[in-house]
C-alpha positions in Angstrom: -58.4 -61.1 -58.9 -54.9 -62.2 -59.2 -54.6 -61.9 -55.3 -57.4 -64.1 -54.9 -56.4 -66.5 -56.5 -52.4 -66.6 -55.5 -54.1 -66.7 -51.5 -55.3 -70.6 -52.4 -51.4 -71.2 -53.0 -49.8 -72.2 -50.4 -46.3 -71.4 -51.4 -47.5 -68.2 -52.8 -49.2 -67.5 -49.6 -45.6 -67.7 -47.8 -43.7 -65.5 -49.8 -46.4 -62.6 -48.8 -45.9 -63.3 -45.2 -42.3 -62.4 -45.6 -43.2 -58.8 -47.8 -46.8 -58.2 -46.2 -47.4 -57.3 -42.3 -50.8 -57.7 -40.8 -52.7 -55.1 -39.9 -52.5 -54.4 -35.4 -54.2 -57.0 -33.6 -54.9 -59.4 -37.0 -51.5 -61.3 -36.5 -53.6 -64.6 -35.9 -56.4 -64.3 -37.9 -54.2 -63.8 -40.6 -52.1 -66.8 -40.0 -55.1 -69.2 -39.5 -56.1 -68.3 -42.9 -53.3 -70.9 -43.4 -55.1 -73.5 -43.4 -57.6 -73.3 -45.9 -54.1 -74.5 -47.5 -53.3 -76.6 -44.7 -55.8 -79.3 -43.8 -56.1 -83.1 -43.3 -55.6 -84.8 -46.2 -55.1 -88.4 -45.2 -56.9 -91.1 -43.0 -56.0 -94.0 -41.6 -59.5 -96.3 -40.8 -59.7 -98.1 -37.9 -56.3 -97.2 -36.7 -54.7 -99.9 -34.3 -54.6 -98.2 -30.8 -55.0 -99.2 -27.3 -59.0 -99.9 -26.2 -58.8 -96.4 -24.4 -61.7 -93.6 -23.9 -60.1 -90.5 -25.9 -60.9 -87.4 -23.8 -59.7 -84.2 -25.8 -56.2 -82.7 -26.6 -55.4 -80.0 -24.0 -55.8 -76.2 -25.7 -51.7 -75.5 -26.1 -51.8 -79.1 -28.0 -49.6 -80.7 -25.8 -51.6 -84.2 -24.6 -53.8 -85.8 -25.5 -55.9 -87.1 -22.5 -57.5 -90.5 -22.1 -59.3 -92.9 -19.5 -58.8 -96.7 -19.3 -62.1 -98.6 -19.8 -62.8 -99.7 -16.4 -62.9 -95.9 -15.8 -59.9 -96.7 -13.0 -56.6 -95.1 -15.2 -55.6 -91.4 -16.4 -53.3 -92.1 -19.8 -51.7 -89.0 -20.9 -49.9 -89.2 -24.7 -48.4 -86.7 -26.5 -48.6 -85.4 -29.8 -45.6 -87.0 -32.5 -45.6 -86.7 -36.0 -44.8 -90.4 -37.8 -41.1 -90.2 -40.1 -40.4 -92.9 -42.9 -38.3 -92.6 -46.0 -38.9 -94.6 -49.1 -37.2 -95.2 -52.3 -39.5 -93.5 -55.2 -41.8 -90.7 -54.4 -43.5 -90.8 -51.4 -46.9 -90.0 -52.9 -47.4 -93.0 -54.6 -47.1 -95.6 -52.1 -49.0 -96.0 -49.2 -47.9 -96.0 -45.7 -45.8 -98.4 -44.5 -47.6 -100.3 -41.6 -45.6 -99.2 -38.6 -47.4 -95.8 -39.7 -50.5 -97.0 -39.4 -50.6 -97.3 -35.8 -51.7 -94.9 -32.9 -48.4 -94.7 -31.4 -46.4 -93.6 -34.7 -48.3 -90.5 -33.8 -48.9 -90.0 -30.0 -46.2 -91.4 -27.5 -47.8 -92.2 -24.0 -46.2 -90.5 -21.3 -47.5 -92.3 -18.3 -50.5 -94.1 -16.9 -51.7 -93.9 -13.3 -54.6 -94.8 -11.0 -56.4 -92.1 -9.6 -60.1 -94.5 -8.4 -60.4 -96.5 -6.2 -61.8 -99.9 -6.3 -65.4 -98.3 -5.8 -65.3 -94.9 -7.3 -64.7 -94.4 -11.0 -63.3 -91.2 -13.4 -66.1 -89.3 -14.6 -65.0 -89.5 -18.4 -66.4 -86.4 -19.3 -64.6 -84.3 -17.0 -61.8 -82.3 -17.7 -60.3 -78.9 -16.9 -56.8 -78.0 -18.3 -54.6 -74.7 -16.3 -53.0 -74.1 -19.6 -50.0 -71.7 -18.0 -48.9 -74.7 -15.5 -49.9 -77.3 -17.3 -52.1 -78.7 -14.5 -55.0 -81.0 -15.2 -58.3 -81.3 -13.2 -59.9 -84.6 -13.0 -63.0 -85.4 -10.9 -63.6 -89.3 -9.5 -66.8 -90.5 -7.8 -69.1 -93.2 -6.5 -72.4 -94.5 -7.9 -74.9 -92.2 -7.4 -78.0 -92.8 -5.5 -81.5 -91.2 -5.8 -82.9 -92.6 -2.5 -80.9 -90.3 -0.3 -81.6 -90.0 3.3 -83.2 -86.4 4.6 -79.9 -84.2 6.0 -79.8 -81.2 7.3 -79.3 -78.4 5.0 -79.9 -80.8 1.9 -82.6 -79.8 -1.1 -84.9 -82.6 -1.3 -85.3 -83.9 -4.5 -81.8 -84.1 -5.6 -79.5 -87.3 -5.3 -76.8 -88.0 -3.4 -73.1 -89.1 -4.2 -71.1 -91.0 -1.6 -67.8 -89.2 -2.5 -66.8 -87.1 -5.4 -62.7 -86.2 -5.2 -61.4 -83.8 -7.6 -58.1 -84.2 -8.6 -55.3 -81.8 -9.4 -52.3 -83.8 -11.7 -49.5 -82.0 -13.5 -49.6 -83.1 -16.6 -45.9 -83.0 -17.5 -44.8 -85.9 -15.5 -48.4 -86.8 -14.0 -47.7 -86.1 -10.2 -50.9 -86.1 -8.0 -50.4 -82.4 -6.4 -53.9 -82.1 -4.4 -57.2 -83.1 -4.2 -60.3 -81.8 -2.9 -63.2 -84.7 -1.4 -67.0 -83.6 -1.3 -68.7 -86.4 0.6 -72.7 -87.4 0.5 -73.0 -84.5 -1.7 -73.8 -83.7 -5.5 -72.1 -82.4 -7.9 -73.0 -82.2 -12.1 -70.1 -84.1 -13.5 -71.3 -84.4 -17.1 -69.3 -82.0 -19.7 -67.5 -80.6 -16.5 -70.8 -78.5 -15.9 -70.3 -78.6 -12.2 -67.2 -76.9 -12.3 -65.5 -73.4 -13.9 -61.7 -72.7 -14.2 -61.4 -68.8 -14.6 -57.1 -68.2 -14.5 -56.0 -69.6 -10.9 -60.0 -69.7 -9.6 -62.2 -72.6 -9.7 -65.4 -72.7 -8.2 -67.3 -76.1 -8.1 -71.3 -76.1 -7.5 -73.0 -78.3 -4.6 -76.3 -79.0 -5.6 -77.8 -80.9 -2.9 -76.1 -78.4 -0.3 -76.6 -75.6 -2.3 -73.0 -74.1 -2.1 -70.5 -72.6 -4.4 -66.9 -73.1 -3.6 -64.6 -71.1 -4.4 -60.7 -72.6 -5.0 -57.6 -70.9 -5.7 -55.0 -73.5 -7.4 -51.7 -72.2 -6.2 -48.7 -72.1 -8.3 -47.6 -74.9 -5.9 -50.9 -76.7 -7.5 -52.4 -76.9 -4.4 -56.4 -76.2 -4.0 -56.7 -73.5 -1.4 -60.7 -72.9 -0.8 -61.1 -68.8 -0.5 -64.6 -68.6 0.0 -68.3 -70.6 0.0 -71.0 -68.6 -0.9 -74.5 -69.8 -0.2 -76.0 -70.6 3.4 -73.8 -67.7 4.3 -72.2 -65.0 2.0 -69.7 -63.1 3.8 -67.0 -65.0 5.6 -67.8 -64.1 9.4 -71.6 -64.0 8.4 -71.8 -67.1 10.5 -70.1 -66.1 13.7 -72.1 -63.2 13.7 -75.3 -64.9 13.8 -74.2 -67.2 16.7 -72.5 -64.4 18.3 -75.9 -62.4 18.4 -77.6 -65.3 19.7 -79.7 -65.7 16.3 -78.8 -69.3 15.1 -81.3 -71.4 16.9 -81.7 -75.3 16.4 -84.5 -76.9 14.7 -85.3 -72.8 13.1 -84.6 -72.5 9.4 -83.3 -69.5 8.2 -83.2 -68.6 4.4 -79.4 -68.7 2.9 -77.8 -66.0 2.2 -78.0 -66.2 -1.2 -81.6 -66.8 -1.6 -82.1 -63.7 0.8 -79.9 -61.7 -1.8 -81.9 -62.5 -4.8 -85.6 -62.0 -2.6 -84.1 -58.8 -1.9 -82.9 -57.7 -5.3 -86.6 -59.1 -6.6 -88.4 -56.9 -4.2 -86.2 -53.9 -4.7 -86.7 -53.6 -8.4 -90.8 -55.0 -7.7 -90.4 -51.8 -5.8 -88.8 -49.4 -8.1 -91.4 -50.6 -11.2 -94.3 -48.4 -9.1 -93.8 -45.1 -8.5 -97.3 -44.3 -7.4 -97.6 -45.3 -3.5 -101.4 -45.9 -3.9 -100.2 -48.1 -6.4 -96.8 -49.8 -4.8 -98.7 -52.2 -2.4 -100.7 -53.7 -4.8 -98.4 -53.8 -7.6 -95.8 -55.6 -5.2 -98.4 -58.4 -3.7 -99.3 -59.2 -7.6 -95.7 -59.4 -8.5 -93.6 -60.2 -5.8 -95.9 -61.8 -3.0 -98.4 -63.6 -5.0 -95.3 -65.5 -6.1 -92.8 -65.5 -3.4 -92.8 -69.4 -2.6 -91.5 -69.6 -6.6 -88.9 -67.8 -6.1 -88.1 -68.8 -2.5 -87.8 -72.7 -4.1 -85.6 -71.6 -6.6 -82.4 -73.4 -6.5 -78.5 -72.4 -8.3 -78.2 -74.7 -11.3 -75.3 -73.8 -12.6 -72.3 -71.2 -12.1 -69.6 -69.5 -14.3 -66.7 -66.6 -13.6 -67.4 -63.7 -15.7 -64.2 -62.1 -14.0 -62.8 -62.7 -10.5 -64.9 -60.8 -8.8 -68.3 -61.6 -10.7 -70.4 -64.8 -11.1 -73.3 -65.3 -13.9 -75.4 -67.6 -11.8 -78.9 -69.5 -12.9 -81.7 -70.4 -10.3 -84.4 -72.8 -11.4 -86.6 -75.7 -9.9 -85.3 -78.6 -8.4 -86.7 -80.5 -11.1 -84.9 -79.0 -14.0 -81.4 -78.8 -11.7 -81.1 -82.1 -12.3 -82.7 -83.2 -15.5 -80.7 -83.1 -18.9 -83.4 -80.7 -20.5 -84.0 -77.0 -19.0 -85.1 -74.9 -22.2 -89.1 -75.5 -21.1 -88.1 -74.8 -17.6 -88.7 -71.5 -15.7 -85.0 -70.0 -15.0 -83.5 -66.7 -13.9 -79.8 -65.5 -14.9 -78.1 -63.4 -11.6 -74.8 -61.4 -12.0 -73.2 -62.0 -8.5 -70.8 -59.8 -7.0 -68.8 -61.6 -4.9 -66.4 -58.6 -3.0 -70.0 -57.2 -2.4 -72.1 -59.9 -1.7 -75.0 -58.2 -3.8 -76.9 -59.3 -7.1 -76.1 -56.9 -9.6 -78.7 -57.4 -12.4 -81.8 -60.3 -13.0 -82.8 -61.6 -15.9 -85.5 -64.3 -16.4 -84.7 -66.9 -19.6 -86.7 -65.6 -21.9 -85.7 -61.6 -21.3 -85.0 -59.7 -24.7 -82.0 -58.0 -23.1 -80.1 -60.8 -21.9 -80.8 -62.1 -25.9 -79.5 -59.2 -26.7 -76.3 -59.0 -24.6 -75.8 -63.3 -25.9 -75.8 -62.3 -29.7 -73.8 -59.3 -29.5 -71.5 -60.0 -26.2 -71.4 -63.4 -26.2 -67.3 -63.3 -26.2 -68.0 -62.3 -22.6 -69.3 -65.1 -21.4 -66.5 -67.4 -22.5 -64.4 -65.5 -19.7 -61.3 -66.9 -21.6 -58.1 -66.2 -19.9 -55.8 -63.3 -22.0 -53.2 -65.9 -21.7 -54.7 -68.3 -23.8 -52.5 -69.0 -27.1 -55.7 -70.4 -28.9 -59.0 -70.3 -26.7 -59.6 -66.5 -28.0 -60.0 -67.0 -31.3 -63.2 -69.4 -31.3 -66.0 -68.5 -34.0 -69.0 -67.1 -32.3 -71.7 -64.6 -33.4 -70.2 -61.9 -31.6 -67.3 -61.9 -33.7 -67.8 -63.4 -36.6 -70.1 -62.3 -39.4 -71.0 -65.7 -41.5 -72.1 -67.2 -37.3 -74.2 -64.0 -36.8 -76.1 -64.7 -40.1 -76.6 -68.5 -39.6 -78.2 -67.8 -35.7 -80.4 -65.0 -36.9 -81.5 -67.4 -40.0 -82.5 -69.9 -37.6 -83.8 -66.4 -35.3 -86.4 -66.0 -38.1 -87.7 -69.1 -38.7 -88.4 -70.0 -35.1 -92.2 -69.6 -34.7 -92.1 -68.3 -31.6 -89.6 -65.4 -30.1 -90.1 -66.6 -26.6 -89.5 -70.1 -27.2 -86.2 -69.4 -29.4 -84.7 -67.3 -26.2 -85.1 -69.7 -24.2 -84.0 -72.1 -26.1 -80.9 -70.2 -26.4 -80.8 -69.2 -23.1 -81.0 -73.0 -22.1 -76.9 -73.3 -23.2 -76.1 -70.4 -20.7 -74.2 -70.1 -18.3 -71.4 -71.3 -20.7 -69.9 -74.5 -19.9 -66.1 -74.3 -19.3 -63.4 -75.3 -22.2 -66.7 -76.9 -24.1 -65.7 -76.0 -27.8 -62.4 -76.6 -29.2 -60.3 -74.0 -30.7 -59.1 -75.6 -34.2 -59.0 -73.9 -36.9 -61.0 -75.9 -39.1 -64.1 -74.9 -37.1 -63.4 -71.0 -38.1 -66.8 -70.1 -39.6 -64.9 -67.6 -41.6 -63.1 -70.3 -43.1 -65.1 -73.0 -43.5 -68.3 -73.8 -43.6 -69.8 -77.2 -42.5 -73.2 -79.3 -41.3 -73.4 -78.5 -37.3 -75.4 -81.1 -36.9 -73.2 -83.7 -37.9 -70.1 -81.6 -36.2 -69.3 -78.3 -34.6 -66.6 -77.1 -31.8 -69.0 -77.8 -28.8 -67.7 -81.5 -27.2 -70.7 -83.2 -27.8 -71.8 -86.9 -29.4 -73.4 -86.8 -32.5 -75.3 -89.1 -34.6 -73.2 -91.0 -36.9 -73.8 -90.9 -40.9 -73.0 -93.1 -43.4 -71.3 -90.0 -45.8 -68.0 -88.2 -45.2 -68.3 -84.8 -43.3 -67.8 -81.7 -45.7 -65.1 -79.0 -44.9 -66.6 -76.2 -47.1 -63.8 -73.2 -48.1 -66.0 -70.2 -47.5 -63.9 -68.2 -49.7 -64.7 -70.3 -52.7 -68.2 -71.8 -52.0 -68.2 -74.3 -54.5 -64.6 -76.4 -53.3 -64.7 -78.9 -50.9 -61.6 -78.5 -48.7 -61.1 -82.0 -47.1 -63.6 -84.9 -45.7 -63.8 -86.6 -42.3 -65.2 -89.8 -42.2 -66.2 -91.6 -39.3 -66.5 -95.4 -39.0 -65.3 -98.0 -41.1 -63.6 -97.3 -45.0 -66.3 -99.3 -46.2 -68.9 -98.0 -45.5 -70.9 -100.9 -44.4 -72.6 -100.9 -40.9 -76.3 -102.4 -39.7 -78.3 -99.2 -40.5 -80.3 -100.5 -37.3 -78.1 -100.2 -34.8 -77.5 -96.6 -33.2 -74.2 -94.8 -33.8 -72.5 -91.6 -32.3 -69.6 -90.2 -32.9 -66.8 -87.4 -31.5 -64.6 -85.6 -32.8 -61.3 -84.6 -31.2 -59.3 -82.1 -33.5 -56.2 -80.9 -32.6 -55.9 -77.2 -32.0 -53.4 -76.5 -34.8 -52.2 -79.6 -36.0 -53.7 -80.9 -39.0 -54.6 -83.7 -37.4 -57.9 -85.3 -35.7 -59.8 -88.4 -34.4 -63.3 -89.3 -35.5 -64.6 -92.5 -32.8 -67.5 -94.2 -33.6 -68.9 -96.4 -31.2 -71.9 -98.9 -32.1 -73.6 -100.8 -29.4 -72.2 -104.3 -28.8 -69.8 -103.4 -31.3 -66.0 -102.5 -30.7 -65.1 -99.3 -31.1 -63.5 -97.8 -34.4 -60.9 -95.0 -34.4 -60.0 -93.3 -37.4 -56.8 -91.1 -37.6 -57.2 -87.9 -40.3 -54.0 -85.8 -40.5 -52.0 -84.0 -43.7 -49.7 -86.4 -45.6 
């Protein structure tokens, strides 16, 4: 019992760290327990800051990425900590006027122009390569829904005249390389259309159903190493031409679609061992649904490792809509080296849900050298998160609908969760409807968001309040909030946006 109370004292914990060694492999988790005593304790409401759109902190905590309101310029800051002195005890004084400014906490490193006059930076798209401090950004022209029919393009998928990806060295703002796609459609919202794994980057062309796999070299060059879509092997097109198989006006199934149909056929074939019943089984399970299978398109892709992709297939309507829970979808594990589909699951599969529940961290595919990304709480590494998931499952009226809802989050969106220790469910409890590690906008609330100690359930450790200090605002106006937590400092930004009103940025830090 004495150890329990002693653990809530920061000085005692520092002394214990000098004499007690954590168990092997538990060093980082032991250090993270210090955040039970190190948390934001002071808020500067409506801080004096530039009118920028703040995107996120990089996972190593070195940079804060922002965009100009006209979506033309990239602005990068480095977090600093304000220093000031006073004659008496500092706790009895308010902060000096200078400390209430954004520049006291962040130093602007540079501002560079990324987009041209008719292009705009996608403010939701940003991927970070921690080992080289490279940032990947995207610009695009306006989307056109009345896209003309083009050979190889999927009917019903909109078109964007130009999409450009820029690789920027965040240390000095140098643009190292760029990759442009013309008259294509790539889902840039929340970085859904791209996935970064170590030095490999995959970009999904929805319009032309092609997975572009690029390698980011140490020099900062974007080199395309393979394309998966119409052809799977590098010499497939050459082989078809050399054998006279390519005839103008004759359409063949894309290579990736042929692999999918072949896998479904073999799986259906092996389900029935009786030769007399096998034909009827194929008619019922495969040929009857053949056109539905042939119409499937690639929605989303992620890396599982350097050789395997996790691909989501679905209908054209589901590929461009925001909500995909109710749509029929299939998940395939694809081996890039052998060009084989290793396994296939429907989005109502209990087997896939079991893998999702117990091995969710394998879907994250975080690189091993990430110092903070490997410690994001999930139901496969955290008892509290697993209890929450099972509680939701037990309350669900339909098991099938619950599984589909959970599978809608797959494939995992790259770098979509904050590694901040304040979202560690073994340390703090909070209302996940109002705030969570997932990078999404939330509906704003009048009351502060409480972070409650898991070890001491009745103790509120700290509160985060977006919006104005007075709390007086038009309740009828739609207000949304976003939260940017530093990966390891007790520092956070809460950003409240209200229709036709100025953005309110609050700074939460430990004083």
